[in-house]
Phi, psi and omega in degrees: 000141180291142181257106182260011182289329173236117181256120178253129178225116174270113174238093190310133011258037182232150167255119179264133177236128176237126176280124194227063171233064186299324182292345175241030176058030176064027177290140179277137163266159184302325176294332177292327179296319182289320182294315184297311180297320182294320185287321174299313181299320175300318180295321177300313180297324182282328182070178168092001180256145176268356179172164170241132184249121181247130178219169174241143178284150177081203189287333184242155175291303180183143176266011173105218185253150172269113187278086181228125175305143175284186181296344179276000180079176183294153181293148182262350182201176182302317183299314179297323175303316182291321187277323188281328186231303188299322181295331182293320178290311184293330181292330179288316177300316182293325177294323179296314178296322182289331182293125194289337178257173185295139162269130189239122180246150176229122188244115183261336182216236186279141169227103187242147178056236179306326181292318176302316179295328179294317180293320177296324181277349176288167184270327179220131184229122175258139182231135164300148174300342178272354186292142172226161186218146179202155170235090188268020192294332181299332177294340181252016177072031183233115173286121193276061183292325180296315181295318180302324181293342177274351184262032184293340178265004183253145180302132189300326182287326175292321175300316182294325177295317180299322181286309187286329177278325186060024179258155178285141173247155184269178186297326179298311182295318178304315180295312182303327183260006177083014176286328176231161187266323186208145174251134180227158171307145187310314186278002177249008184296313183295320183294322176296316178298314180299317177300316178302311181299319178298323179287313181297329183291342180276351185267153179295131182296333178284323169301317182297313182294326179296319179296312179304316180293318178295322178295328181284328191265323192291328186297334179271005182262150174300151185305317184293321179292322180292324181290315176301315183295323177302310180296311179299318180300313180291322181295320179295310181296316180295334181295339175300330185260356190053045180221130179234036179291000000 
């Protein structure tokens, strides 16, 4: 039987992924995490894509994960907690980082918990003016260290506020702190995303991958080393075209 909880559509040069559990607020089940990570890793191995686009069907992006034990039952110790649940989450974050081109998210409504972390871990995020974001895990007795690990591109004080208040923040707050890239009117979200994809489709995949890797690597480097790396990287990449313009 076809599994339509995650819809994958390859429309070159992009892989489009839609979370499609509207009756359950697009919450992820653990097996969906495995499917998503495997699909992203498969796309990485195959190559040739300029990006992966992740969206949620219906009014919201996603309300996060559905906290339900698998068939093996609840974990009995820390090792089982890590392997049965936590690894599935961390493997999605790792797959996003390893994919060489941008992970692109478009958020029309709520992005809560794990879904907020997916947006934070994406490379480019478009948000409707109606979008909201939250990390409500503390209400459930869970310090969300896994989700925090995906927020490396977001201002630390905003992450702390998200965790300690467990409240939703609006799109303006998300933009100011680096959680999203751009806010657009609600009815212009699709058109804005399409224009971006049309532009990105014109670029060379190796150039795209180079930029993603440099953005991920350079912030932690001393300025002189970051500068040297920028020069060596550009010289190497431009040499493919015999062009140093």
